[in-house]
C-alpha positions in Angstrom: 45.6 382.8 121.9 45.2 385.9 124.3 41.7 384.6 125.5 38.3 385.9 125.4 37.7 389.0 123.0 34.6 391.5 123.4 34.4 394.1 120.8 30.9 396.4 120.9 29.4 396.7 118.0 26.8 399.6 116.4 24.0 398.1 116.6 23.9 397.1 120.2 25.6 393.4 119.3 29.3 392.3 120.5 31.5 390.5 118.3 32.9 387.5 120.4 36.2 385.7 119.6 37.3 382.5 122.4 39.2 379.6 121.8 38.1 377.0 120.9 38.8 374.7 124.2 37.1 377.8 126.2 34.1 377.6 123.8 34.0 374.0 124.5 34.1 374.4 128.3 31.6 376.8 128.5 29.1 374.4 126.1 30.0 371.6 128.5 29.2 374.1 131.9 26.1 375.2 130.6 25.0 371.6 129.4 25.4 370.2 132.6 24.5 373.3 134.9 20.8 373.7 133.1 18.9 371.0 134.8 19.9 372.7 138.4 18.8 375.9 137.0 15.6 374.6 135.2 14.5 372.6 138.8 15.1 369.2 137.1 18.2 368.8 139.7 17.3 370.2 143.3 19.9 371.7 145.4 18.8 373.8 147.8 21.7 376.2 148.4 22.3 376.6 144.7 18.4 377.6 144.2 18.4 379.9 146.9 21.8 381.9 145.4 19.8 382.2 142.4 16.6 383.1 143.7 17.4 384.7 147.1 13.9 386.1 149.0 12.7 389.0 147.6 11.0 389.9 151.2 11.8 388.8 154.9 8.4 388.7 155.7 7.2 385.3 154.8 3.6 386.1 153.6 4.9 388.5 151.4 7.5 386.3 149.6 4.9 383.7 149.3 2.6 386.1 147.1 5.3 387.3 145.6 6.7 383.6 144.5 3.0 382.7 143.4 2.9 385.8 140.8 6.6 385.4 139.2 8.1 382.2 140.2 7.8 380.5 137.3 8.8 383.3 135.0 12.0 383.9 136.7 13.1 380.2 135.8 11.3 380.9 132.5 13.5 383.7 132.1 16.7 381.9 133.4 16.7 378.8 131.1 15.9 381.1 128.2 18.7 382.9 128.5 20.8 379.8 129.2 19.5 378.1 125.9 20.2 381.3 123.9 23.6 381.5 125.3 24.3 377.3 124.1 22.3 378.0 121.2 25.1 380.8 120.1 28.0 378.8 121.3 26.8 375.6 119.4 26.9 378.2 116.5 29.0 380.6 115.1 32.4 379.8 113.0 35.9 377.6 114.2 39.2 378.8 112.6 42.6 378.1 113.7 41.7 377.0 116.9 39.9 379.9 117.7 35.6 380.3 117.9 34.0 383.5 116.7 29.9 384.9 116.8 28.4 387.7 116.4 25.6 388.4 118.9 22.8 390.8 118.6 21.8 392.7 121.4 19.1 390.4 122.7 22.1 387.6 122.7 24.6 389.5 124.3 22.6 390.0 127.6 21.8 386.4 127.4 25.4 385.7 127.4 25.1 388.2 130.7 22.7 386.3 132.3 23.7 382.9 131.6 27.4 383.9 132.8 25.8 385.2 135.9 23.5 382.4 136.6 26.4 379.7 136.3 28.7 381.8 138.5 26.3 381.2 140.9 25.3 377.7 140.4 29.1 376.7 140.9 29.3 379.0 143.9 26.1 377.3 145.3 27.9 373.9 144.7 31.1 375.2 146.3 30.0 376.2 149.2 31.5 380.0 148.5 29.5 382.8 151.0 31.4 385.2 150.0 34.8 386.6 148.7 36.7 385.6 151.3 37.0 382.2 150.0 39.3 383.8 147.1 41.6 385.1 149.3 44.6 382.9 147.9 42.9 382.8 144.5 41.5 379.7 143.3 42.0 375.8 144.0 44.1 375.1 140.7 43.5 371.2 141.5 40.1 371.6 141.6 38.3 372.2 137.7 35.1 374.0 139.4 37.2 376.4 141.0 38.9 376.9 138.3 35.7 377.5 136.4 34.2 379.7 138.6 37.4 382.2 138.7 37.3 382.2 134.6 33.1 382.5 134.5 34.0 385.7 136.7 37.2 386.7 134.3 34.7 386.0 131.7 31.6 388.2 132.6 33.7 391.3 133.6 35.0 391.1 129.9 32.1 390.7 128.9 30.8 393.9 131.0 33.7 395.8 130.2 32.8 395.4 126.3 28.8 395.8 127.0 29.3 399.2 129.5 32.0 400.6 126.4 28.7 401.0 124.2 26.5 403.0 127.3 26.4 406.9 127.2 28.6 408.9 129.3 
């Protein structure tokens, strides 16, 4: 298998094909990282990446967080749950997994892969792209997963942007 395949569908959804190991990797990552996203596991550096300040002014930032704070978390958790639900569904045949996503599920995949990347980058202390000048540390499974998620997200974005008007 050549890796993940995403194909745009006329209704705004996507056809997704992954190797069964890729699917298992994504299911495991989503399950393990959900407590961080939902706030059950407090990692300030990671939460700062997920929810950066909207305002430089502390008073304006506090007001903003009071207004939208819980909804930001709820939206991200809902996207991760939708991502996981689609991964737990679908069909597996001959070492490949396939699912058809509607437009809302495709958006959840985009959100969830981005959040998973941010969580892993925060845990690994990745501050900018200079961390990757020599490529991922292949001896560290979290670095490899972070690199893979970036690649997967790029493929997903390519498929989704294919249905945007020129």
